[in-house]
C-alpha positions in Angstrom: -6.7 3.8 -6.6 -8.6 0.6 -7.0 -7.3 -2.4 -8.9 -9.5 -5.0 -10.6 -9.2 -8.3 -8.8 -11.6 -10.5 -10.7 -9.3 -11.7 -13.5 -6.5 -12.5 -11.2 -8.7 -14.1 -8.5 -10.1 -16.5 -11.1 -6.6 -17.9 -11.7 -6.5 -19.5 -8.3 -5.2 -16.7 -6.1 -7.6 -15.8 -3.4 -9.0 -12.3 -3.4 -8.0 -11.6 0.2 -4.4 -12.5 -0.6 -4.4 -10.0 -3.4 -6.0 -7.4 -1.3 -3.3 -7.8 1.4 -0.6 -7.6 -1.3 -2.2 -4.4 -2.6 -2.4 -2.9 0.9 1.4 -3.6 1.3 2.2 -2.1 -2.0 0.0 1.0 -1.4 1.6 1.5 2.1 5.0 1.3 0.6 4.2 3.8 -2.2 2.7 6.4 0.2 5.5 6.0 2.8 3.5 4.2 5.6 6.1 2.3 7.6 3.6 1.5 10.3 1.6 -1.2 8.4 1.7 -4.0 10.9 -0.4 -7.1 11.4 -2.8 -5.4 13.8 -3.8 -3.2 10.9 -5.4 -6.2 9.2 -8.7 -7.5 10.4 -11.2 -10.1 9.5 -15.0 -9.7 9.5 -17.3 -12.7 10.3 -20.8 -13.0 9.1 -23.5 -13.0 11.9 -23.7 -16.8 11.9 -19.9 -17.1 12.1 -19.9 -19.3 9.0 -17.9 -17.1 6.7 -15.1 -14.6 7.0 -13.7 -11.9 4.8 -11.0 -9.3 4.9 -12.0 -6.0 6.5 -11.5 -2.8 4.5 -8.1 -1.3 4.8 -7.6 1.2 7.7 -4.9 3.1 9.6 -3.2 4.0 6.3 -1.2 7.2 6.6 2.1 8.4 5.2 4.3 8.2 8.3 7.4 9.3 6.4 6.3 12.9 6.2 6.4 13.4 9.9 9.7 14.3 11.6 11.2 11.5 13.7 9.2 8.7 12.1 11.0 5.5 11.3 12.2 4.6 7.9 11.9 0.9 8.7 8.8 -0.9 7.5 6.9 -2.9 10.1 7.8 -6.1 8.2 10.5 -6.9 5.6 10.0 -6.8 1.9 12.6 -8.9 0.1 14.5 -9.2 3.4 14.8 -5.4 3.7 13.1 -3.1 6.2 14.5 0.3 5.2 11.8 1.8 2.9 14.4 3.7 0.9 16.3 0.5 0.2 13.3 -1.5 -0.9 12.9 -1.7 -4.7 10.5 -3.2 -7.2 12.7 -6.3 -7.4 12.4 -6.7 -3.6 8.6 -6.9 -4.1 9.2 -9.5 -6.8 11.3 -11.5 -4.4 8.7 -11.2 -1.6 6.0 -12.4 -4.0 8.0 -15.5 -4.6 8.5 -15.9 -0.8 4.8 -15.8 -0.1 3.9 -18.0 -3.1 2.3 -15.4 -5.3 2.9 -15.6 -9.0 5.3 -13.1 -10.5 2.9 -11.9 -13.2 0.0 -11.1 -10.8 2.3 -9.6 -8.1 4.1 -7.3 -10.4 1.0 -6.3 -12.3 -0.4 -5.0 -9.1 2.9 -3.4 -8.1 3.1 -1.5 -11.4 -0.6 -0.5 -11.2 -0.1 1.3 -7.9 3.3 2.8 -9.0 1.7 4.2 -12.1 -1.4 5.6 -10.5 0.0 7.1 -7.3 0.7 10.7 -8.4 -2.6 11.0 -10.3 -4.6 9.6 -7.4 -2.9 11.9 -4.9 -3.5 14.9 -7.2 -7.2 14.0 -7.5 -7.6 13.3 -3.8 -5.9 16.6 -3.0 -8.2 18.6 -5.3 -11.3 17.0 -3.7 -10.0 17.7 -0.2 -9.1 21.3 -1.0 -12.6 21.8 -2.4 -14.0 20.7 1.0 -11.8 23.2 2.8 -8.9 21.0 3.8 -6.2 23.6 2.9 -3.3 21.4 4.1 -4.0 18.7 1.5 -1.6 20.1 -1.1 1.2 20.4 1.4 0.7 16.8 2.5 0.5 15.5 -1.1 3.8 17.3 -1.9 5.5 16.0 1.2 4.5 12.4 0.4 5.8 12.8 -3.2 9.0 14.5 -2.0 9.8 11.9 0.6 9.3 9.1 -1.8 11.6 10.7 -4.4 14.2 12.1 -2.0 14.6 10.5 1.5 16.4 13.6 2.7 13.5 16.0 1.7 
């Protein structure tokens, strides 16, 4: 799942801010409650004259594992419990961080719309490579997102 950032970035919002926003949205949708500040890094060029956001890492659906917390590492719309966080909480959080509603919700909706298809495609590729647990993991991610008691 890859969003196009060029149009939004041209309207004054820095690309790295959008990337961090997307990482938060993605982690929410896959059920990763362990997305904390130490999972965001910066890369400096060799001369230490410019910096950029490192690629996302340590992204895993923690909700599918027994005993994992349902509380996000940070609040979204003043809520931590992943099952109580809604689209409107993301809208509220976008306002809190100074991100425009249109950009923020366009990205939220993009990830929400693409999640199941992207999981299906990834699952198929992994199974072709012999990772037989991929389908079970995909189903557990989708089940936990739809039904917290699953």
